[in-house]
VOROTI-449794 format. One record per atom (N, C-alpha, C): residue in one letter; y, z, x negated. Coordinates in steps of 0.02 Angstrom, whole numbers, plus 50000, padded with zeros to 5 digits. Last residue first. Layout:
BEGIN
AYZX/...
***
This chain:
BEGIN
R493274782947947/R492854786247998/R492134785947978/H494974780147906/H494284780947883/H493894784947935/T495924769748019/T495814775947983/T495104775947956/G497154758048079/G496494759648051/G496484766348016/G497844750348229/G497904754448169/G497224756548144/T498064741148337/T497514740348289/T497624744048224/I499204743948413/I498544745848438/I498024745848383/R500614751948344/R500224745848355/R499524747848373/E501124764348367/E501584758848355/E501244752148363/P500424774048502/P500384771248434/P500854765348427/I501194786948586/I501004779948592/I500984777048522/N500494803348560/N501034798448552/N500764791448562/T500154819848608/T499934812948608/T500524808248604/S500394833148616/S500654829748557/S500444822448554/T500994842948752/T500494838448724/T500804834548667/T502084849648795/T501564853648762/T500994849348736/E503734843248760/E503104842948795/E502574846848758/E505204853348744/E504704848848717/E504074848848760/G506134862748775/G506234856148805/G505734851048780/T506044875548733/T506134870448682/T506294863648711/E506054883948848/E506304886348784/E506474880748736/E505504877248955/E506214878848959/E506494880748891/T504424863448927/T504544870648923/T505294871948922/Q504034851049049/Q504344852848985/Q504504860248985/F502414849749124/F503124851149130/F503404852649060/H501204837449092/H501474844049075/H502214844449089/L501044824049126/L500654829149161/L500924836149150/S501674814649049/S502054817449105/S501674822949142/R500744810148961/R501254814648935/R501634818048992/K500024801549046/K499714807649020/K500234812548996/A500974791449068/A500734795549124/A500404801949100/T501064786248939/T501654789248970/T501444793749028/M499774781048926/M499994786448882/M500604790048911/A499784771049024/A499304776449028/A499514782448986/Q500804762848975/Q500884765949040/Q500394771849048/E500274758848852/E500894762548854/E500984766148920/L499144751548895/L499064757648856/L499694761948859/A499754740748960/A499314745248998/A499234751848961/Q500444734948852/Q500814737748908/Q500394742548949/Q499334731048773/Q499824735848747/Q500214739048803/P498674721548855/P498344727848838/P498844733148813/T499894715548977/T499544715048913/T499174721548901/L500274719049102/L500264711849087/L499894710549023/G499164732349155/G499794729649131/G499734722149119/T498494747749223/T498474740649208/T499154738349184/A497694763349184/A498294759449201/A498164752149185/S496954779449208/S496904772249196/S497554768849217/I496514794949142/I497034791049174/I496904783749158/H495134806049172/H495504801149132/H496044797949176/G494324822149150/G494534816349188/G494844811249142/M493784831349067/M493914833449136/M494114827649181/K492794833948934/K493114828548971/K493164830549045/R493164847148823/R492754844748879/R493134839448918/G494064851648728/G493604846348709/G493184843648767/P494164867948795/P494414863048746/P493874857948728/R493684868348968/R493674871248901/R493894865848852/A493564872149139/A493904868249087/A493864871949021/V492454871349270/V492624875249210/V492944870549158/S492184862249370/S492484868749388/S492734872649328/K492534845349387/K492204850449346/K492564857049355/D492964833449448/D492754839049489/D492334844149449/Y493514823249374/Y492784823449379/Y492514829349419/L494844811949414/L494614818649396/L493884819449414/H495944799849380/H495234800549393/H495014807449369/L497354791449436/L497104797749408/L496384798649429/R498154776149393/R497704779849436/R497464786049399/V499644766249385/V499214771549358/V498774774449412/E500614757749428/E499984754749406/E499494759849377/P501754765749461/P501364762449513/P500684759749491/I502024781649410/I501984774849382/I501514770949427/R501784793149476/R502434790049488/R502484783149455/L500624798949438/L500584793849490/L501254790749507/A500934809049351/A500634803049325/A500644797349375/A501394819049435/A501874815449393/A501584808949367/T500394825849498/T500724820449535/T501184816349491/L500034835849411/L499584830149419/L499914824349456/D500664845249307/D500974841749362/D500584835349373/L499924860549257/L499924853349255/L500274850549317/P500784875149188/P500374871649238/P500414864149227/G500694883349026/G501044879949080/G500584876149126/A499704880748882/A500234884448915/A500554880148969/G497984875148909/G498604875948872/G499114879848912/T496894872148983/T496894878748951/T497534880048911/W497104859249025/W497064864449076/W497104871449046/L497074852248905/L497664851748948/L497684857348999/D495814854448854/D496384857548820/D497004857448864/G494914846348921/G495024853148947/G495604856748914/L495654829748921/L495194834948897/L495384841748925/L495724814248977/L496034820648991/L495524826048974/N495924798248896/N495524803948917/N495944810248929/V496564783548959/V496704789148914/V496314795148939/I496294765948970/I496164772848993/I496364777748938/A496924750049026/A496824755148974/A496654761749007/A496834732249056/A496854739249077/A496724743849018/P497274715649109/P497154720649057/P497234727749083/R496444708249245/R497084710749221/R496944715849166/V495194702249249/V495684700549300/V496384702349276/I493944696549145/I494544700749148/I495014698049202/E492244695049197/E492884691949182/E493454697049190/A490964698149225/A491324702749180/A492004700049162/S490184696449384/S490604693649331/S490934699149291/G488574704249416/G489254702349432/G489624699649372/L486864698849433/L487394702649399/L488074699849417/P485734700249567/P486154695949526/P486734699849497/L484664714949546/L485084710649587/L485484705949542/D483854725249497/D483674718249487/D484024713549536/C484294737949494/C483994735749557/C483784728349555/I484884738649371/I484264742449380/I483914740549445/A486004729849394/A485504728549342/A484854732249356/R486764735549499/R486484728849506/R485904727749457/V487104747749437/V486714747649499/V486384740849509/L487874742749330/L487264746549317/L486814746449379/Q488944737049400/Q488504732749361/Q487844736249345/E489564748249453/E489254743449498/E488764739049461/F489974753149327/F489534757049369/F489194752649422/Q490844743849266/Q490214745549234/Q489724749149280/G491524731749385/G491554737649342/G490864739549317/T491894715149397/T491364719949411/T491404725649361/V493114709849355/V492864708249422/V492344713349443/C494064722149260/C493564716949269/C493384715749342/A495004732749254/A495134726449219/A494684720649241/R494574744049321/R495224741249337/R495314734149311/E493334746549270/E493424747449342/E494094744549366/S493484745549135/S493184739749169/S493254740349245/A493894757649088/A494414752849104/A494134746649140/H492724763749052/H493044765849115/H493574760749136/Y492174760648931/Y492194755348981/Y492414757849050/S492134771648851/S492584766248830/S492614760548880/N491134779548909/N491834781448916/N492304775748901/H489814770348987/H490144772948927/H490884774248941/P488114769749052/P488844768649057/P489204772449002/R486804766948927/R487074770148987/R487794768048996/P486284767748789/P485984764048844/P486164766948912/A487184765548649/A487174770148706/A486904766348766/L487154764948471/L486974761948535/L486964767348589/E488344764048334/E487834767348374/E487734763548439/N488874753448238/N488874760648228/N488304763848267/V488804738248154/V488574742048212/V488574749448195/L490204729948083/L489614734248074/L489444737748139/L490994715948017/L490854719548079/L490194723348071/K492194713947890/K491484714247908/K491394718447970/G493454713447831/G493274708247879/G492544708247899/Q493904723647755/Q493644717947718/Q493384712447764/R494174733447843/R494754729747817/R494534723747775/T492884732447971/T493164734847908/T493764730647888/M492564737348130/M492804731648091/M493134734248028/F491164744748207/F491734745548164/F491924738748134/M490494747548374/M490554743848311/M491184745648274/E489304751648496/E489914753548461/E489924750248393/V488664744648635/V488584744348562/V489264746048531/V487944750048782/V488564749248746/V488424749548671/L486984743548914/L486984745948845/L487674744948816/V486144745049071/V486724743349031/V486674746648962/G484594738049123/G485154742549137/G485774740349099/E483424735549014/E483484735149086/E484004740349106/L483134727548858/L483544731848900/L483454730348974/G482344723548748/G482104722748817/G482474727148866/I482844723748623/I482534729948646/I482264729348717/E483354710748616/E482814712748571/E482474719148594/A484394710248709/A483794706248720/A483214708648678/A485294719248648/A485044720548716/A484404716648730/I485534712548525/I485234719148526/I484924720548594/S486144700748571/S485514700348534/S485154707048534/R487324705548629/R486844701948670/R486154701848636/A487954710948515/A487754715348570/A487234711948614/I488164699348437/I487764704848411/I487504709148468/T488994692048524/T488354689248502/T487894694748477/Q490124700348533/Q489724699048592/Q489034696248575/A490584699448400/A490374705848427/A489934704948489/E490904685748391/E490414688748346/E490144695248374/T491894684448489/T491274680748495/T490724683748452/T492894692848434/T492614694148501/T491934690748508/R493164685948317/R492874692648313/R492564694648380/E493714674348367/E493104673748329/E492754680548320/Q494884679048429/Q494334676648470/Q493674676148431/P495584694448365/P495484687248361/P494854685048400/I496014706948491/I495764705048425/I495654697448424/P496324717248596/P496764711948571/P496584710148499/A495004720248708/A495274721748642/A495704715948617/P495514719448883/P495104717548826/P495414719648760/L495584736648867/L495134731148882/L495544725448912/V495674751648768/V495994746148804/V495514740248811/S495664769448760/S495294763148754/S495664757848794/W495904785348679/W496094779948724/W495674773748710/V495044795248623/V495704797048650/V495934791748700/L493434800848593/L493834795248615/L494484797748647/I493164811048453/I493194810748526/I493654804948545/Q493244813148315/Q492644810148342/Q492604810148418/N494574816548295/N494064821748289/N493424819548323/E495004802948392/E495274808448352/E494764814048354/H494894785248415/H494604791848415/H495014796748373/H495124771148511/H495454775448462/H495174782548470/N494524754448541/N494494761648550/N494834765448493/L494404740048639/L494684742948578/L494774750348588/A493014731348705/A493544736248716/A493764738948648/P492504714148720/P492544720448683/P493124724848708/P491914707748879/P492374707348821/P492394714048785/Y490144709348918/Y490854710648931/Y491284709148870/V488814699248964/V489134702748909/V489884703348923/V487344698749057/V488074697949060/V488374702149004/I485764691149078/I486204695449038/I486934693649052/E484154690749150/E484854688749155/E485294693749118/G482864696049150/G483124693349088/G483844691049091/N482374702849257/N482174695849252/N482464692449191/P482954715749247/P482264714749226/P482054707449220/R484634713149179/R484174714849233/R483454713249212/R485894719749078/R485304715349080/R484844717749136/A487504720649008/A487064722149065/A486494717249065/V488434727548877/V487974722248898/V487584724848958/L489974730848802/L489514732648855/L489094726448873/V490554735248645/V490384729648688/V489844731948738/S491944742248557/S491294742948588/S491184736948633/I492824744848401/I492724741648465/I492044743648494/E494054750048287/E493414751448319/E493384747948386/Y494814743248136/Y494824745548205/Y494114746748230/E494734745147995/E495294741548025/E495364743448099/L494204757147878/L494174754647946/L494814751047967/D493154759247764/D493854757347762/D493984753547827/I492024772347801/I492184765247805/I492944764347801/A490924783547717/A491554782347753/A491754775047746/Q489174782747738/Q489744781747693/Q490374780247734/E488294794947821/E488564788147826/E489174787647781/A486814803747830/A487454803347794/A487684796047795/V485954811847954/V486094805247925/V486784805547893/S484744825447952/S485384822247967/S485424815347935/E483794839048005/E483784832347976/E484414828647999/L484704854647997/L484304849648033/L484324842947997/G485474865347959/G484884863747919/G484434858647952/G486624866348035/G486034870248055/G485414868648016/L487784860947996/L487334856548034/L486684860048053/Y488304871247919/Y488634869547983/Y488174865348027/E487484870247807/E487434876147849/E487744874747918/W487954858247757/W487254858747778/W487154864847823/A489264861647723/A489134856647774/A488434857047801/K489034870747619/K489374873047680/K489244868147737/V488444861847527/V488074867747551/V488374870247616/A489454852047504/A488814850247533/A488444856247562/D490664852547440/D490644855047509/D489954854347541/L490494846347320/L490624853547319/L490574856647389/A490434832847341/A489804836447335/A489894844047336/S491734829447464/S491454829447396/S490804833447396/G491984828047600/G492434824947552/G492164824547482/L491224825247747/L491074827947681/L491494824347629/R491354829847915/R491604825547862/R491474828947795/T490014831748034/T490564834347994/T490754829247941/Q489154835448187/Q489344830948133/Q489944833748097/G488944842648303/G488364840748263/G488524835748209/R490224835148405/R489794840748388/R489194838248348/G490884823448438/G491084826848378/G490654832848359/D490214819548557/D490924820948557/D491134825248497/Y488664826848508/Y489034822548554/Y489764824548552/G487024831148462/G487714830248441/G488064825148486/G485374823848436/G485864828248468/G486564826948441/E484674820448278/E484574820848350/E485074825848380/A485244820548151/A484884814548173/A484784814548249/V486924825748128/V486224827548141/V485874821448170/K487924817648007/K487784818948077/K487054820848085/V489254816147897/V488564818347903/V488454820447975/F490214804247813/F490134808147873/F489394809847880/C490964804247647/C490494802047698/C490524806547759/H491484800147486/H491714802347552/H491244799647606/G490004796847393/G490694799047395/G490874801547464/L488704792847372/L489094789347423/L489834790947421/S488304801247265/S488204793947261/S488634790147311/E488664814147299/E488844811747232/E488784804147228/A488094815247423/A488824815447418/A489054812847350/V486744815147388/V487014809647427/V487774809347420/S486644827547322/S486504821347285/S486804815347320/T486944836047429/T487354836147368/T487274829647329/L485884832947514/L486564831447535/L487044831447475/E484804837847441/E484854830647454/E485564828747474/A485144851447448/A485104848147382/A485154840547390/S485034854047582/S485704854347551/S485704851047483/S483954841747661/S484084848147628/S484784848047599/R483824829247714/R483374834447740/R483464841247706/V484534814047760/V484644820247723/V484214825747755/S484574796047741/S484334802147775/S484434808247729/T486024785747729/T485394788247703/T485204794547741/Y487024770647731/Y486824777147757/Y486184779347722/A488274758147749/A487814761747704/A487674768747731/G488304750247913/G488604752847851/G488074756547810/V487434735647974/V487624742647978/V487924744747912/P486984721048062/P487394723948009/P487574731348022/F485244717448096/F485924718648121/F486334722348067/G483904715348067/G484404711148035/G485104712048060/Q482924723648108/Q483054717848151/Q483604713348123/R483004733648013/R482404729548015/R482514723148056/V484244739348050/V484164735947985/V483564731347986/L483914744748175/L484444739648170/L484384735748104/W482954754148134/W482764748548177/W483274742948173/N483744763048061/N483194759548027/N482974753448068/K484584767648163/K484864763648108/K484324759748071/Q483634774548244/Q484044769148271/Q484304764648216/R483144784348158/R482674779348186/R483064773248211/L484344791348140/L484004788248083/L483524782848107/R484674795748269/R485124791248234/R484784787748176/N483684796348408/N483694798448337/N484114793448298/Q483834790248530/Q483934797448526/Q483974799948454/V483524776748530/V484224778648519/V484314786148510/L482104776048548/L482434772748491/L483124775648477/D481884782848665/D481584785348604/D481924782348543/L482524774148755/L482784780948744/L482524783848678/V481664763148748/V482364762448729/V482664769248713/E480474768648796/E480494765848728/E481214765248703/P480714772348930/P480624777548878/P480684774848807/G481944760248996/G481304763548990/G481274768648934/P483514761249091/P483074758749037/P482454763049029/R482344763249217/R482744758149183/R483394761149158/V480814765349287/V481334768949250/V481694763949206/P480034763649445/P480284760349385/P480844764549353/A479064778249490/A479584773349505/A479774769749440/Y477974785949447/Y478124785549518/Y478644780349537/Q477874786149312/Q477234786049349/Q477354784849423/A479124788049262/A478884781149267/A478214780649302/A479244801749249/A479574798549305/A479294791549317/A478554803549128/A478304806549189/A478594803249250/V479404796549041/V478704794449048/V478414797149113/L480544804349052/L480554797349074/L479854794749085/S480064816348996/S480304816249066/S480324809149093/A479794812348866/A479244814448909/A479444814548982/V481064810448816/V480644804548827/V480064806348873/S482324820548895/S481754819748850/S481374813348867/V484064817848898/V483444818048935/V482854816748888/K485174814848823/K484844821248810/K484184821948848/E485894803648853/E485314802748809/E484944809248795/I486384800349021/I486464804348961/I485824803748919/E486064794149135/E486774793849116/E486914797749053/L484714783649193/L484984789549160/L485714788549143/T483674779449338/T484054777749278/T484334784149248/V482404773649446/V482704779349411/V483084776749350/V481994768449611/V482134766749542/V482494772649511/D481674774849728/D481404768149718/D481524765549648/C481194792449746/C481654786949729/C481294780349722/S480404803349750/S480844802349808/S481294796349800/Q479774803449629/Q479364802749690/Q479784801449752/A480764806449538/A480544799449544/A480134798349608/L480834820449551/L481414816249568/L481184809149582/A479574823949503/A479744825449572/A480344821349595/A479714820049370/A479224816649412/A479374817849486/A480664829349331/A480834822249328/A480354818149371/A479914841049344/A480494840049388/A480704832749389/Q478984838749242/Q478744839549311/Q479324838449361/A479754838549127/A479434832449149/A479194832849221/D481094844949072/D480634846949126/D480324840649156/D482074842548980/D481384841648958/D480874843949010/W483264845649044/W483144838749025/W482414837449005/R482944857349180/R483094855649110/R482944848349097/A483654856849346/A483094857349299/A483314855149230/T484014855249508/T484254858949450/T483664860149403/I484184840549598/I483714845349570/I484024848749510/C485044835749735/C485134836649663/C484674842249640/N485314823849864/N484894829149837/N484994829549761/E486354815249898/E485964818449951/E485554824349926/V487934816749810/V487244814349817/V486884818149873/V489164822349784/V489164815449808/V488454812549815/P489164835249731/P489484834149796/P489404827149825/R488444833149603/R488144836649660/R488494835249727/I489044828149490/I488744823449537/I488544826649603/A489474838549409/A489974834349442/A489674829949496/C488544853949431/C488694847749398/C489134843149441/Q488144867049453/Q488804864949477/Q489014858349446/P486944869049391/P486954869449465/P487624867549495/D486414859149261/D486994862949285/D486994863149362/P485364850549230/P485274857749220/P485824862049250/D484964838049353/D485414840449301/D485304847949292/L484594823849449/L484324829649414/L484804831549359/A484784815849612/A484944817049542/A484584823249515/H484854802149727/H484614808749709/H484724809649634/V485664791849845/V485624793949775/V485354801049771/R485594776449937/R485564783749935/R485454785849863/Y486704762149947/Y486104765649922/Y486164773249933/G487834754849979/G487364756350032/G486724759650009/A488834753249890/A488424747349902/A487874748749953/S489334766049883/S489774760849909/S489374754549927/R488284772049817/R488394773649887/R488844768449920/A488484766649689/A487864765349726/A487954766549800/A489724771949655/A489644764649658/A489024762849699/L489394785549656/L489904783049701/L489854775449710/A488454785849551/A488254787549619/A488754784949670/T489284782949443/T488734778349460/T488514779549532/M490084794049444/M490394787649458/M489874782249473/R489114803949414/R489514804449475/R489804797549494/G488654799949289/G488204799849346/G488584800049412/L489824802249218/L489544795549220/L489054794849278/Q490014816149234/Q490484811449264/Q490224804349267/G488294821949257/G488984822549233/G489434817249265/G486934822749283/G487404823549338/G488124824649315/G485364815549252/G486024817249226/G486524817349282/L484514803349313/L484374808749266/L485024810349230/L484524797849474/L484934798349414/L484724804449374/G483774786249583/G483724792649550/G484124792649485/L484134778349738/L484184778249665/L484134785349638/T483334771749878/T483584777849845/T483564777149769/A483884758449991/A483404761749946/A483734767749913/L484984753350049/L484614758250089/L484044761350050/P484914737849957/P485274743549987/P484864746850042/L483384733649865/L483954732149908/L484294738449933/I482804728149721/I482814734449759/I483454734349800/P481934712849688/P482554716649699/P482434722949739/R480484713649584/R480814711349645/R481434715649656/S479904707149426/S480024712549474/S480354709549535/T479244704349270/T479294701649337/T479394707549385/R480164706449118/R479684708649167/R479794705149234/T480234702248952/T480524700649017/T480004702149070/T480554709648792/T480114708148848/T480534706448909/N480604714348635/N480914709148675/N480454706948731/M480074723148548/M480274725848613/M480544720548659/
***
């Protein structure tokens, strides 16, 4: 897949097409509009977050190839903000405008088993895994791998479509939970920390690699992320080298985030690939010369890429729908009493547990200070209850950033 294409820059006043209208698409659209581009989008949700900030938004399913083609006909370039879009839709769109990243990249990452097999064939480090196609196979895998995580091969996001398997005794129940779909069983890792690396690559082959972000998940959902990751320089270099190589090998056009695990044994493993902007790089909007959304616009338009240099450490903390559905009102202004904090809301009309409604970002002299300020701001969103005087959120500032858990 390692290809470099000849193309010409797509200049401001052109129209960008976005397949996907969630918060990532919304923030990409805002960056594009700031640079002077027009933006059209497609999303199944008639009330999607991107709709108020684009000129045109087609309401259609991810697998509606005809609608994707119609979007591309009105655009000069098309990109995506979610992997749920069908490969057929990208192929159809590519008949009318450049699609970046292309259908081949999406086809690779949409299936976890196909993705891991490709990584292994290319010589990239991954943890122990195996495919599972029945409850009997899952029982056998659990007996051989022991504690593992089982994820559906296709679909699943933010903890959905995956489960933890502690022993073979739970295999039948786990298989039922996964809907009997082809899955990937991954051996649990003795985890030191989790990082991600963002790479941008334009069609002419120019690549920019960002410093790693350090991430903390709970129930497979990102809780907080800091940039740059406060890890040894040799680990930063190793992670950036892996991410750069993957982006070049697949012939990336756009942006790619490579999620990685660092084991307590000192081994860096690739977890998953995401060929789009990423939750863990929201902090790049505060920390870096060029944020991820502007960088995506530059990359797909084949413009010179911006610097990924860190200007000031930054952190983000996610705001999930649980905050809105809990007891008591939110005091959104409280977070802003910390001068280095910003509040980012995605204009989603329906709040539900686990749904990303926004995030808080903060800067600091160090990653730890930025994280502490962001966490303090999040805790301040809820008024204290009169009965107990306790906050309704249980989020705590970690004692140290690089704590480890099995995942």
